[in-house]
PDB file of N, CA, C and O in Angstrom, chain B, residues numbered from 101:
ATOM      1  N   UNK B 101      -0.018 -14.576  16.732  1.00  0.00           N
ATOM      2  CA  UNK B 101      -0.187 -14.164  15.356  1.00  0.00           C
ATOM      3  C   UNK B 101       1.111 -14.424  14.603  1.00  0.00           C
ATOM      4  O   UNK B 101       2.202 -14.109  15.078  1.00  0.00           O
ATOM      5  N   UNK B 102       0.969 -14.989  13.454  1.00  0.00           N
ATOM      6  CA  UNK B 102       2.109 -15.374  12.643  1.00  0.00           C
ATOM      7  C   UNK B 102       2.596 -14.196  11.806  1.00  0.00           C
ATOM      8  O   UNK B 102       1.799 -13.490  11.189  1.00  0.00           O
ATOM      9  N   UNK B 103       3.917 -13.991  11.790  1.00  0.00           N
ATOM     10  CA  UNK B 103       4.495 -12.925  10.973  1.00  0.00           C
ATOM     11  C   UNK B 103       4.482 -13.344   9.509  1.00  0.00           C
ATOM     12  O   UNK B 103       4.695 -14.513   9.188  1.00  0.00           O
ATOM     13  N   UNK B 104       4.230 -12.379   8.621  1.00  0.00           N
ATOM     14  CA  UNK B 104       4.251 -12.675   7.198  1.00  0.00           C
ATOM     15  C   UNK B 104       5.058 -11.649   6.403  1.00  0.00           C
ATOM     16  O   UNK B 104       4.979 -11.612   5.175  1.00  0.00           O
ATOM     17  N   UNK B 105       5.834 -10.814   7.103  1.00  0.00           N
ATOM     18  CA  UNK B 105       6.697  -9.826   6.455  1.00  0.00           C
ATOM     19  C   UNK B 105       8.144 -10.158   6.826  1.00  0.00           C
ATOM     20  O   UNK B 105       8.512 -10.134   8.000  1.00  0.00           O
ATOM     21  N   UNK B 106       8.959 -10.467   5.815  1.00  0.00           N
ATOM     22  CA  UNK B 106      10.358 -10.812   6.041  1.00  0.00           C
ATOM     23  C   UNK B 106      11.226  -9.588   6.273  1.00  0.00           C
ATOM     24  O   UNK B 106      10.755  -8.454   6.176  1.00  0.00           O
ATOM     25  N   UNK B 107      12.504  -9.823   6.583  1.00  0.00           N
ATOM     26  CA  UNK B 107      13.420  -8.728   6.899  1.00  0.00           C
ATOM     27  C   UNK B 107      13.662  -7.823   5.693  1.00  0.00           C
ATOM     28  O   UNK B 107      13.648  -6.599   5.831  1.00  0.00           O
ATOM     29  N   UNK B 108      13.882  -8.398   4.525  1.00  0.00           N
ATOM     30  CA  UNK B 108      14.113  -7.586   3.326  1.00  0.00           C
ATOM     31  C   UNK B 108      12.874  -6.752   2.998  1.00  0.00           C
ATOM     32  O   UNK B 108      12.983  -5.579   2.640  1.00  0.00           O
ATOM     33  N   UNK B 109      11.720  -7.357   3.121  1.00  0.00           N
ATOM     34  CA  UNK B 109      10.459  -6.664   2.874  1.00  0.00           C
ATOM     35  C   UNK B 109      10.271  -5.527   3.879  1.00  0.00           C
ATOM     36  O   UNK B 109       9.812  -4.445   3.511  1.00  0.00           O
ATOM     37  N   UNK B 110      10.618  -5.761   5.125  1.00  0.00           N
ATOM     38  CA  UNK B 110      10.484  -4.733   6.157  1.00  0.00           C
ATOM     39  C   UNK B 110      11.428  -3.556   5.895  1.00  0.00           C
ATOM     40  O   UNK B 110      11.062  -2.402   6.119  1.00  0.00           O
ATOM     41  N   UNK B 111      12.639  -3.850   5.422  1.00  0.00           N
ATOM     42  CA  UNK B 111      13.587  -2.780   5.104  1.00  0.00           C
ATOM     43  C   UNK B 111      13.076  -1.939   3.944  1.00  0.00           C
ATOM     44  O   UNK B 111      13.171  -0.712   3.975  1.00  0.00           O
ATOM     45  N   UNK B 112      12.538  -2.587   2.930  1.00  0.00           N
ATOM     46  CA  UNK B 112      11.972  -1.856   1.788  1.00  0.00           C
ATOM     47  C   UNK B 112      10.813  -0.981   2.251  1.00  0.00           C
ATOM     48  O   UNK B 112      10.677   0.156   1.800  1.00  0.00           O
ATOM     49  N   UNK B 113       9.989  -1.493   3.133  1.00  0.00           N
ATOM     50  CA  UNK B 113       8.866  -0.713   3.653  1.00  0.00           C
ATOM     51  C   UNK B 113       9.339   0.497   4.454  1.00  0.00           C
ATOM     52  O   UNK B 113       8.750   1.574   4.356  1.00  0.00           O
ATOM     53  N   UNK B 114      10.395   0.327   5.243  1.00  0.00           N
ATOM     54  CA  UNK B 114      10.942   1.450   6.016  1.00  0.00           C
ATOM     55  C   UNK B 114      11.503   2.531   5.100  1.00  0.00           C
ATOM     56  O   UNK B 114      11.293   3.720   5.340  1.00  0.00           O
ATOM     57  N   UNK B 115      12.217   2.124   4.052  1.00  0.00           N
ATOM     58  CA  UNK B 115      12.775   3.090   3.105  1.00  0.00           C
ATOM     59  C   UNK B 115      11.658   3.830   2.380  1.00  0.00           C
ATOM     60  O   UNK B 115      11.716   5.050   2.224  1.00  0.00           O
ATOM     61  N   UNK B 116      10.645   3.098   1.938  1.00  0.00           N
ATOM     62  CA  UNK B 116       9.509   3.731   1.261  1.00  0.00           C
ATOM     63  C   UNK B 116       8.764   4.683   2.193  1.00  0.00           C
ATOM     64  O   UNK B 116       8.325   5.753   1.770  1.00  0.00           O
ATOM     65  N   UNK B 117       8.622   4.299   3.448  1.00  0.00           N
ATOM     66  CA  UNK B 117       7.953   5.179   4.415  1.00  0.00           C
ATOM     67  C   UNK B 117       8.724   6.475   4.575  1.00  0.00           C
ATOM     68  O   UNK B 117       8.123   7.548   4.627  1.00  0.00           O
ATOM     69  N   UNK B 118      10.038   6.397   4.653  1.00  0.00           N
ATOM     70  CA  UNK B 118      10.856   7.605   4.787  1.00  0.00           C
ATOM     71  C   UNK B 118      10.737   8.491   3.546  1.00  0.00           C
ATOM     72  O   UNK B 118      10.645   9.714   3.656  1.00  0.00           O
ATOM     73  N   UNK B 119      10.738   7.871   2.374  1.00  0.00           N
ATOM     74  CA  UNK B 119      10.590   8.632   1.123  1.00  0.00           C
ATOM     75  C   UNK B 119       9.238   9.322   1.073  1.00  0.00           C
ATOM     76  O   UNK B 119       9.149  10.495   0.709  1.00  0.00           O
ATOM     77  N   UNK B 120       8.179   8.597   1.439  1.00  0.00           N
ATOM     78  CA  UNK B 120       6.836   9.180   1.379  1.00  0.00           C
ATOM     79  C   UNK B 120       6.637  10.282   2.418  1.00  0.00           C
ATOM     80  O   UNK B 120       5.912  11.243   2.163  1.00  0.00           O
ATOM     81  N   UNK B 121       7.271  10.156   3.586  1.00  0.00           N
ATOM     82  CA  UNK B 121       7.194  11.232   4.580  1.00  0.00           C
ATOM     83  C   UNK B 121       7.886  12.481   4.033  1.00  0.00           C
ATOM     84  O   UNK B 121       7.358  13.587   4.145  1.00  0.00           O
ATOM     85  N   UNK B 122       9.063  12.301   3.445  1.00  0.00           N
ATOM     86  CA  UNK B 122       9.769  13.435   2.860  1.00  0.00           C
ATOM     87  C   UNK B 122       8.977  14.089   1.743  1.00  0.00           C
ATOM     88  O   UNK B 122       8.930  15.315   1.646  1.00  0.00           O
ATOM     89  N   UNK B 123       8.363  13.287   0.910  1.00  0.00           N
ATOM     90  CA  UNK B 123       7.537  13.817  -0.173  1.00  0.00           C
ATOM     91  C   UNK B 123       6.306  14.527   0.382  1.00  0.00           C
ATOM     92  O   UNK B 123       5.882  15.553  -0.150  1.00  0.00           O
ATOM     93  N   UNK B 124       5.738  13.981   1.450  1.00  0.00           N
ATOM     94  CA  UNK B 124       4.580  14.612   2.077  1.00  0.00           C
ATOM     95  C   UNK B 124       4.917  15.962   2.676  1.00  0.00           C
ATOM     96  O   UNK B 124       4.132  16.905   2.579  1.00  0.00           O
ATOM     97  N   UNK B 125       6.090  16.055   3.300  1.00  0.00           N
ATOM     98  CA  UNK B 125       6.529  17.333   3.863  1.00  0.00           C
ATOM     99  C   UNK B 125       6.781  18.335   2.739  1.00  0.00           C
ATOM    100  O   UNK B 125       6.425  19.507   2.856  1.00  0.00           O
ATOM    101  N   UNK B 126       7.386  17.877   1.664  1.00  0.00           N
ATOM    102  CA  UNK B 126       7.662  18.743   0.521  1.00  0.00           C
ATOM    103  C   UNK B 126       6.372  19.274  -0.116  1.00  0.00           C
ATOM    104  O   UNK B 126       6.299  20.439  -0.506  1.00  0.00           O
ATOM    105  N   UNK B 127       5.367  18.419  -0.217  1.00  0.00           N
ATOM    106  CA  UNK B 127       4.107  18.805  -0.859  1.00  0.00           C
ATOM    107  C   UNK B 127       3.115  19.453   0.092  1.00  0.00           C
ATOM    108  O   UNK B 127       2.022  19.832  -0.327  1.00  0.00           O
ATOM    109  N   UNK B 128       3.470  19.588   1.357  1.00  0.00           N
ATOM    110  CA  UNK B 128       2.542  20.119   2.353  1.00  0.00           C
ATOM    111  C   UNK B 128       2.054  21.520   1.998  1.00  0.00           C
ATOM    112  O   UNK B 128       0.888  21.840   2.226  1.00  0.00           O
ATOM    113  N   UNK B 129       2.918  22.350   1.448  1.00  0.00           N
ATOM    114  CA  UNK B 129       2.510  23.712   1.101  1.00  0.00           C
ATOM    115  C   UNK B 129       1.700  23.756  -0.187  1.00  0.00           C
ATOM    116  O   UNK B 129       0.969  24.719  -0.419  1.00  0.00           O
ATOM    117  N   UNK B 130       1.815  22.736  -1.027  1.00  0.00           N
ATOM    118  CA  UNK B 130       1.115  22.720  -2.314  1.00  0.00           C
ATOM    119  C   UNK B 130      -0.287  22.132  -2.175  1.00  0.00           C
ATOM    120  O   UNK B 130      -1.271  22.762  -2.564  1.00  0.00           O
ATOM    121  N   UNK B 131      -0.375  20.931  -1.623  1.00  0.00           N
ATOM    122  CA  UNK B 131      -1.662  20.250  -1.518  1.00  0.00           C
ATOM    123  C   UNK B 131      -1.676  19.426  -0.229  1.00  0.00           C
ATOM    124  O   UNK B 131      -1.016  18.391  -0.139  1.00  0.00           O
ATOM    125  N   UNK B 132      -2.422  19.889   0.754  1.00  0.00           N
ATOM    126  CA  UNK B 132      -2.413  19.215   2.049  1.00  0.00           C
ATOM    127  C   UNK B 132      -3.140  17.867   2.010  1.00  0.00           C
ATOM    128  O   UNK B 132      -2.822  16.981   2.803  1.00  0.00           O
ATOM    129  N   UNK B 133      -4.100  17.695   1.111  1.00  0.00           N
ATOM    130  CA  UNK B 133      -4.826  16.428   1.017  1.00  0.00           C
ATOM    131  C   UNK B 133      -3.892  15.304   0.585  1.00  0.00           C
ATOM    132  O   UNK B 133      -3.925  14.215   1.158  1.00  0.00           O
ATOM    133  N   UNK B 134      -3.078  15.557  -0.402  1.00  0.00           N
ATOM    134  CA  UNK B 134      -2.123  14.551  -0.865  1.00  0.00           C
ATOM    135  C   UNK B 134      -1.095  14.277   0.229  1.00  0.00           C
ATOM    136  O   UNK B 134      -0.700  13.129   0.434  1.00  0.00           O
ATOM    137  N   UNK B 135      -0.659  15.318   0.932  1.00  0.00           N
ATOM    138  CA  UNK B 135       0.319  15.150   2.005  1.00  0.00           C
ATOM    139  C   UNK B 135      -0.239  14.276   3.126  1.00  0.00           C
ATOM    140  O   UNK B 135       0.462  13.405   3.642  1.00  0.00           O
ATOM    141  N   UNK B 136      -1.476  14.503   3.498  1.00  0.00           N
ATOM    142  CA  UNK B 136      -2.099  13.687   4.550  1.00  0.00           C
ATOM    143  C   UNK B 136      -2.188  12.234   4.103  1.00  0.00           C
ATOM    144  O   UNK B 136      -1.926  11.326   4.891  1.00  0.00           O
ATOM    145  N   UNK B 137      -2.551  12.010   2.859  1.00  0.00           N
ATOM    146  CA  UNK B 137      -2.597  10.647   2.323  1.00  0.00           C
ATOM    147  C   UNK B 137      -1.232   9.976   2.356  1.00  0.00           C
ATOM    148  O   UNK B 137      -1.119   8.798   2.696  1.00  0.00           O
ATOM    149  N   UNK B 138      -0.190  10.735   2.001  1.00  0.00           N
ATOM    150  CA  UNK B 138       1.166  10.183   2.052  1.00  0.00           C
ATOM    151  C   UNK B 138       1.593   9.870   3.478  1.00  0.00           C
ATOM    152  O   UNK B 138       2.253   8.859   3.720  1.00  0.00           O
ATOM    153  N   UNK B 139       1.222  10.729   4.425  1.00  0.00           N
ATOM    154  CA  UNK B 139       1.558  10.481   5.829  1.00  0.00           C
ATOM    155  C   UNK B 139       0.851   9.224   6.354  1.00  0.00           C
ATOM    156  O   UNK B 139       1.457   8.422   7.065  1.00  0.00           O
ATOM    157  N   UNK B 140      -0.410   9.056   6.008  1.00  0.00           N
ATOM    158  CA  UNK B 140      -1.161   7.876   6.450  1.00  0.00           C
ATOM    159  C   UNK B 140      -0.558   6.606   5.844  1.00  0.00           C
ATOM    160  O   UNK B 140      -0.380   5.604   6.537  1.00  0.00           O
ATOM    161  N   UNK B 141      -0.246   6.656   4.552  1.00  0.00           N
ATOM    162  CA  UNK B 141       0.351   5.500   3.884  1.00  0.00           C
ATOM    163  C   UNK B 141       1.720   5.188   4.490  1.00  0.00           C
ATOM    164  O   UNK B 141       2.061   4.020   4.679  1.00  0.00           O
ATOM    165  N   UNK B 142       2.502   6.220   4.792  1.00  0.00           N
ATOM    166  CA  UNK B 142       3.814   6.024   5.418  1.00  0.00           C
ATOM    167  C   UNK B 142       3.670   5.375   6.790  1.00  0.00           C
ATOM    168  O   UNK B 142       4.446   4.492   7.155  1.00  0.00           O
ATOM    169  N   UNK B 143       2.667   5.824   7.550  1.00  0.00           N
ATOM    170  CA  UNK B 143       2.432   5.241   8.863  1.00  0.00           C
ATOM    171  C   UNK B 143       2.080   3.758   8.750  1.00  0.00           C
ATOM    172  O   UNK B 143       2.554   2.941   9.540  1.00  0.00           O
ATOM    173  N   UNK B 144       1.256   3.416   7.774  1.00  0.00           N
ATOM    174  CA  UNK B 144       0.883   2.013   7.579  1.00  0.00           C
ATOM    175  C   UNK B 144       2.109   1.181   7.209  1.00  0.00           C
ATOM    176  O   UNK B 144       2.287   0.078   7.726  1.00  0.00           O
ATOM    177  N   UNK B 145       2.955   1.702   6.316  1.00  0.00           N
ATOM    178  CA  UNK B 145       4.172   0.981   5.949  1.00  0.00           C
ATOM    179  C   UNK B 145       5.091   0.807   7.153  1.00  0.00           C
ATOM    180  O   UNK B 145       5.666  -0.262   7.357  1.00  0.00           O
ATOM    181  N   UNK B 146       5.224   1.855   7.938  1.00  0.00           N
ATOM    182  CA  UNK B 146       6.077   1.801   9.127  1.00  0.00           C
ATOM    183  C   UNK B 146       5.571   0.759  10.118  1.00  0.00           C
ATOM    184  O   UNK B 146       6.355  -0.043  10.625  1.00  0.00           O
ATOM    185  N   UNK B 147       4.293   0.762  10.392  1.00  0.00           N
ATOM    186  CA  UNK B 147       3.733  -0.167  11.369  1.00  0.00           C
ATOM    187  C   UNK B 147       3.829  -1.615  10.896  1.00  0.00           C
ATOM    188  O   UNK B 147       4.163  -2.497  11.687  1.00  0.00           O
ATOM    189  N   UNK B 148       3.542  -1.874   9.623  1.00  0.00           N
ATOM    190  CA  UNK B 148       3.623  -3.257   9.140  1.00  0.00           C
ATOM    191  C   UNK B 148       5.065  -3.751   9.152  1.00  0.00           C
ATOM    192  O   UNK B 148       5.309  -4.938   9.369  1.00  0.00           O
ATOM    193  N   UNK B 149       6.028  -2.850   8.921  1.00  0.00           N
ATOM    194  CA  UNK B 149       7.415  -3.298   8.962  1.00  0.00           C
ATOM    195  C   UNK B 149       7.872  -3.550  10.393  1.00  0.00           C
ATOM    196  O   UNK B 149       8.651  -4.473  10.630  1.00  0.00           O
ATOM    197  N   UNK B 150       7.409  -2.757  11.346  1.00  0.00           N
ATOM    198  CA  UNK B 150       7.811  -2.951  12.741  1.00  0.00           C
ATOM    199  C   UNK B 150       7.127  -4.155  13.384  1.00  0.00           C
ATOM    200  O   UNK B 150       7.750  -4.889  14.151  1.00  0.00           O
ATOM    201  N   UNK B 151       5.854  -4.356  13.075  1.00  0.00           N
ATOM    202  CA  UNK B 151       5.087  -5.451  13.673  1.00  0.00           C
ATOM    203  C   UNK B 151       5.385  -6.776  12.969  1.00  0.00           C
ATOM    204  O   UNK B 151       5.387  -7.831  13.603  1.00  0.00           O
ATOM    205  N   UNK B 152       5.637  -6.722  11.665  1.00  0.00           N
ATOM    206  CA  UNK B 152       5.934  -7.940  10.916  1.00  0.00           C
ATOM    207  C   UNK B 152       4.713  -8.618  10.348  1.00  0.00           C
ATOM    208  O   UNK B 152       4.789  -9.762   9.898  1.00  0.00           O
ATOM    209  N   UNK B 153       3.586  -7.931  10.361  1.00  0.00           N
ATOM    210  CA  UNK B 153       2.348  -8.487   9.811  1.00  0.00           C
ATOM    211  C   UNK B 153       1.711  -7.496   8.856  1.00  0.00           C
ATOM    212  O   UNK B 153       1.672  -6.294   9.119  1.00  0.00           O
ATOM    213  N   UNK B 154       1.211  -8.019   7.743  1.00  0.00           N
ATOM    214  CA  UNK B 154       0.510  -7.200   6.769  1.00  0.00           C
ATOM    215  C   UNK B 154      -0.846  -7.849   6.490  1.00  0.00           C
ATOM    216  O   UNK B 154      -0.919  -9.019   6.112  1.00  0.00           O
ATOM    217  N   UNK B 155      -1.914  -7.080   6.680  1.00  0.00           N
ATOM    218  CA  UNK B 155      -3.261  -7.606   6.471  1.00  0.00           C
ATOM    219  C   UNK B 155      -3.523  -8.000   5.028  1.00  0.00           C
ATOM    220  O   UNK B 155      -4.184  -9.005   4.766  1.00  0.00           O
ATOM    221  N   UNK B 156      -3.008  -7.212   4.090  1.00  0.00           N
ATOM    222  CA  UNK B 156      -3.202  -7.552   2.677  1.00  0.00           C
ATOM    223  C   UNK B 156      -2.457  -8.829   2.299  1.00  0.00           C
ATOM    224  O   UNK B 156      -2.942  -9.615   1.485  1.00  0.00           O
ATOM    225  N   UNK B 157      -1.285  -9.035   2.886  1.00  0.00           N
ATOM    226  CA  UNK B 157      -0.561 -10.277   2.640  1.00  0.00           C
ATOM    227  C   UNK B 157      -1.386 -11.465   3.124  1.00  0.00           C
ATOM    228  O   UNK B 157      -1.423 -12.504   2.465  1.00  0.00           O
ATOM    229  N   UNK B 158      -2.042 -11.318   4.260  1.00  0.00           N
ATOM    230  CA  UNK B 158      -2.882 -12.394   4.805  1.00  0.00           C
ATOM    231  C   UNK B 158      -4.044 -12.705   3.859  1.00  0.00           C
ATOM    232  O   UNK B 158      -4.357 -13.870   3.612  1.00  0.00           O
ATOM    233  N   UNK B 159      -4.682 -11.653   3.331  1.00  0.00           N
ATOM    234  CA  UNK B 159      -5.822 -11.840   2.427  1.00  0.00           C
ATOM    235  C   UNK B 159      -5.404 -12.569   1.155  1.00  0.00           C
ATOM    236  O   UNK B 159      -6.113 -13.454   0.676  1.00  0.00           O
ATOM    237  N   UNK B 160      -4.235 -12.188   0.606  1.00  0.00           N
ATOM    238  CA  UNK B 160      -3.788 -12.774  -0.657  1.00  0.00           C
ATOM    239  C   UNK B 160      -2.897 -14.002  -0.474  1.00  0.00           C
ATOM    240  O   UNK B 160      -2.458 -14.590  -1.462  1.00  0.00           O
ATOM    241  N   UNK B 161      -2.623 -14.398   0.765  1.00  0.00           N
ATOM    242  CA  UNK B 161      -1.836 -15.596   1.028  1.00  0.00           C
ATOM    243  C   UNK B 161      -0.353 -15.433   0.752  1.00  0.00           C
ATOM    244  O   UNK B 161       0.325 -16.410   0.435  1.00  0.00           O
ATOM    245  N   UNK B 162       0.163 -14.221   0.865  1.00  0.00           N
ATOM    246  CA  UNK B 162       1.574 -13.953   0.619  1.00  0.00           C
ATOM    247  C   UNK B 162       2.328 -14.021   1.943  1.00  0.00           C
ATOM    248  O   UNK B 162       1.832 -13.566   2.974  1.00  0.00           O
ATOM    249  N   UNK B 163       3.522 -14.590   1.906  1.00  0.00           N
ATOM    250  CA  UNK B 163       4.357 -14.677   3.097  1.00  0.00           C
ATOM    251  C   UNK B 163       5.812 -14.513   2.664  1.00  0.00           C
ATOM    252  O   UNK B 163       6.357 -15.390   1.993  1.00  0.00           O
ATOM    253  N   UNK B 164       6.451 -13.393   3.041  1.00  0.00           N
ATOM    254  CA  UNK B 164       7.850 -13.165   2.692  1.00  0.00           C
ATOM    255  C   UNK B 164       8.780 -13.489   3.845  1.00  0.00           C
ATOM    256  O   UNK B 164       9.995 -13.328   3.732  1.00  0.00           O
ATOM    257  N   UNK B 165       8.218 -13.944   4.949  1.00  0.00           N
ATOM    258  CA  UNK B 165       9.001 -14.309   6.128  1.00  0.00           C
ATOM    259  C   UNK B 165       9.478 -15.765   5.954  1.00  0.00           C
ATOM    260  O   UNK B 165       8.673 -16.654   5.680  1.00  0.00           O
ATOM    261  N   UNK B 166      10.788 -15.998   6.115  1.00  0.00           N
ATOM    262  CA  UNK B 166      11.281 -17.387   5.938  1.00  0.00           C
ATOM    263  C   UNK B 166      10.709 -18.284   7.034  1.00  0.00           C
ATOM    264  O   UNK B 166      10.521 -17.864   8.176  1.00  0.00           O
ATOM    265  N   UNK B 167      10.442 -19.511   6.657  1.00  0.00           N
ATOM    266  CA  UNK B 167       9.860 -20.483   7.583  1.00  0.00           C
ATOM    267  C   UNK B 167      10.976 -21.145   8.372  1.00  0.00           C
ATOM    268  O   UNK B 167      11.930 -21.665   7.793  1.00  0.00           O
ATOM    269  N   UNK B 168      10.857 -21.125   9.689  1.00  0.00           N
ATOM    270  CA  UNK B 168      11.830 -21.751  10.577  1.00  0.00           C
ATOM    271  C   UNK B 168      11.497 -23.236  10.713  1.00  0.00           C
ATOM    272  O   UNK B 168      10.426 -23.586  11.211  1.00  0.00           O
ATOM    273  N   UNK B 169      12.425 -24.132  10.265  1.00  0.00           N
ATOM    274  CA  UNK B 169      12.166 -25.567  10.274  1.00  0.00           C
ATOM    275  C   UNK B 169      12.922 -26.239  11.424  1.00  0.00           C
ATOM    276  O   UNK B 169      13.871 -26.989  11.194  1.00  0.00           O
ATOM    277  N   UNK B 170      12.500 -25.970  12.649  1.00  0.00           N
ATOM    278  CA  UNK B 170      13.128 -26.598  13.814  1.00  0.00           C
ATOM    279  C   UNK B 170      12.236 -27.675  14.356  1.00  0.00           C
ATOM    280  O   UNK B 170      12.584 -28.327  15.341  1.00  0.00           O
TER     281      UNK B 170
END
């Protein structure tokens, strides 16, 4: 499987995942439905950054991973 998430994109996804987890923990006492949604979204961001593949990028033909020309 070809990677389509570059290093800069993966770092942004990791930072956003951390922010959304923190926001989810903060909102846990107020609204658990929103917190669960934030946790799920954070998990998706975390996994796509670690694996290097994004399904939506594949659908829309986006590739932020630099092409190795060897």
